[in-house]
N, C-alpha and C positions, 0 to 999 in steps of 0.2 A: 557436654550438653550445650545446645544452642539456645541463646537467651530469647531470640525472637525470630519471626518468620523471615525478616530481611536477611539475618545471618544464615538461616537455612538455605535460602535461595542463592545467596552468595557462595556458599560452600558446595552445594549439591545441585542447584538448579541447572537445567539444560535448556537453552533458548528454544522455544516452540515445542519442546518435548516433555520436560519435567518441571512442574511448578508447585510450590508449597503455599498453602493459603489457609484461612479459617473456613472450615466447612460447616456442616449442620451443627447447631448448638455452640458455635464458636470453637469447636474442636479442630486441632490442626490436621491437615490431610495433605498427602502428595497426590497430584493428578498427573497421569501419564497420557500423552496424546501422540500417537505415531500413525504412519500409514498402515500399520499392522493391527492396532487395537487402541482402545481407550481403557483406562483403569484408574482406581482410587484406592489409596491405602492410608488409613487413619493412624495417628500416633496412639490414640486411646485404644488399648488392647491389641495394638498391631493389627487392627481389624480391616480386612479387605472388604470393600463395599461394592466394587465394580470391576468387571472385566468383560469387555465386548470386543471380540475379534472382528476384523473387517469382513463385511459380507454376511454377518450373522446377527441374529437378535441378541438381546441381553442374555447372559449366561447365569449370573448370580442374582438370586431372588432377594429382594429387600422388603421388609414389612412396611406398609404405609404408616404404621404406628410405632416404628422403631424409636427408642429413646437415645438421644445424643447428649448424654449427661456424664459428668466425670465419675459418678459413683454407680452407674448402671451399665449393664452389658447392652450391646447393640443387637437388635433382632434382624438376622438375615446375613447375607454375604458369607464371610468365613470367620467366625469366632475361633479363637484358640482356647481349647479346654486343657488346663494344666494347673496343678500337678495331680488332679483327679478328675474323673468323669462323673457327671450327674451328681448323685448324693453319696458318692463313695468316699466321704471324708475319712482320712486316717486318724488314728489316736493323736490327740493333741490339737486337732483341727475340727472337732465335732460341730462347732458353730460356723465353720467356714462356708463361703458361698457355693451354691450349686455350680458345678463345672470348674471349681478352683478359682485361683486369683488372676490368672494371666489375662483374661478378657476384660478386666477392669483396671489393669495396671497400666501406668504410663510407660511406654517404650520410647527409645530414642532412635532417630534416624542416624546411622553411622557411616553409610556409604551409598553411592549411586553411580552406576556406570551404564553407558550405552554401548552396545556391541552387536555382533551379527545376529544373535538370537533375540534381541529386543532391548529392554531396559530392566536392569536389576537394582532393586532397593534392598538395603540391609538394615535391620533394626536389632536392638539389643535391650535386655532388661535383666534384673536379678530378682529371684524369688528364693530366698535362702532354703537349703544350702546350694541352690542351683543358679547358674547363669545360663541365659537363653539367647540364642541368635536365630533370627528369622530372615531368610532371603526369599524374595518374591521376584520372579522374572515375568514381565509382561511382554508377550509377543504373539506369534501365531498360536502358541499354546501358553497356558498359565502354569508356571512351576512354583511350588511352595515348598520350602525346606526348613524344618524346625530342628535346630541342634540344641541339645540339652547337655550341660556339663555339670558333674557333681563336684563342687568345690569343697565338700566336707572331707572328713578323715575316715568315714565308714561307709559301707554300701547303703544305698537308699533306693526305695521303690517309688515309681510314679506311673500315672496314667496320662495319656495325651490324646487329643483329637483335633484335626482340622475339620471343624463342624460345618461342612459346606452345604449351603442352601442353593438348590438349582431352580431356575425358572423352567417350568414345564407347561404344556398346553392344558392338560387335564389329567388328574391323578389316575382316573379309571382307564385312561388310554395308554399309559406308559408301562413299559416292562423293564426290569433290571436283569441283565445277563452277567454271568461270570461267577456267581456264587452257588452254582448247582453242586449238590453233594456236600456243602459245607455245614458244619454244626453251628447252631445259634441258640441264643436265649431270646424268647419272646417276652418282653417286659411290659407290653401294653396292658393297661388295667391294673398295674402294680404287681403282676406275677413275674416269675422267672422260670418259665417252662423250657427245659432243654429239648431241642428238636433238631431235625436234620432236613435241610433243603432237598427236595426231590431233584429229579433230572430235568426240571423245567425252570424257566425264569421266574422271577418274583413279579406278581401282579398285585393290584391293590383294590380291595373292596371294603376295607374297614381300617380302623386305626392300626398302624403298624409301627412297632418300636423294637427292632431286632438287632442284637449284638452278634455278628457273625465272626467266627474264627476262620480267617482267610487272608492270605497275602496276595490273592489273585487280582488282576485288573478287572474293572467293572465297566459295563456299558449301560447307559440309559437310552433306550430306543423310544423315540417320541414321534409317532406318525403325525400328530396334530401340528407340530412345528417342523415336521419333515427333517429331523436331524438326529444324529447320534452324538451323545456326550460320552467320551471315554475318560476314565480315571485310572491311570497307571500309577503304581506306588512302589516305594522301597522303604525298608525299615519299619513296616507296619504289619502287625499280625491280626488286626481286627478291621472290620468294616461295619459301620452302623448304617441302618436303613430306617428312616423315620418319616412318617406323615401323621399329624395329630388327628385328622378327620374332624368332623363337625363339632361334636360335644367338647372335645379337649381344646379345640381352637377357640371356642367361646370363653373358655376359662383362662386363656393366655391374654393378659392385659395389653401386651404390646404387639398383638397380631389382630388384624381385622377379622371379624367373624366369618366373612365369606372369602378369605384369601387362601385358605388351605388347599383348594383343588389345584392351585397354580404353582405349588412348591413341593419339592422333594429333597430331603437331606440324604446324601450318600457320603459318608464320612470316613476319611482315612484316619486310622486310630490304633492305639495300643491300650486296651482296657481288659478288664476281667474276661477270660482267664489269662490274658496276654500282657499282664503288668510287666513293665521293664524294671529290672534290678540293675542299678548302675553303680559300678565300683568307684571308689574314691579316685578323682582326677580323670575319670573316663568320660567320653562324650558319646551320645547316641543321636543319630540323625534319622528323621522321618521325612519322606518326600512324597509329594503328590504332583502329578503332571496331568493337567486337564486339557483335552482337545475336543474340538467340535467339527463335525463334517456333515454334509448333506446326506440325508437318508437315501439309501439305494436299495434295490430289490434284494441284494445279497448281503445287506448289513446285518 
């Protein structure tokens, strides 16, 4: 553990490329600036708050009312949901926080490297009986890899998600491709209706909160911003697609009432019914690779 920001910069800082500083709310953050992209990764929750590749608009959506407090989760960017998703608290953790402990846990920066693909930051923490390692590579693409190791003596189950918030032009204008034919649960409104996606992409005209069973890559087609966001993944059997719409957004205290049309969550995950069972001493890795390209006629 590094005692102060000076130490962090001395050990891991890269001149004109990687710098550690006090960010919003005084929380420590790493800032990456290269000719390929800019990015930010906070120590609190290992929370990714920015990635903007060169030549493109911002990719990660952040709420204007996000809390940067030691005991609160940050709204927007990429929170890490672990060891459960939403309100799926297991026995013994019934009073545990929504989406688990990871997003309000203090992580430690443990490595930083500049290489041909960009800049990779490594962070670690422990949530018993697990140890977690998180690697983020900032470059032309954004690569996030969460490794979970079971340090206990018996098998244990967990859920996880890279709860990614994307900037979009207008929720009614975008479509999500790649989940055609997949089974899903529609949990909007508190229900859990099992359904199957037809042979058409997902479009949005109401609150949407769907838990898809799929390991496929996903594309967000956004004519308003004239771009395609691609999410490739590995070690993930679930994809969550979420937009709160107007009524739900007004009930979320750390989201502006009128911000919901400009955001869409498309999350790389392992959640019900794709809970991971991890044997003692085993490690599971879940990876998401996000890319952005200009929209073309054949996208």
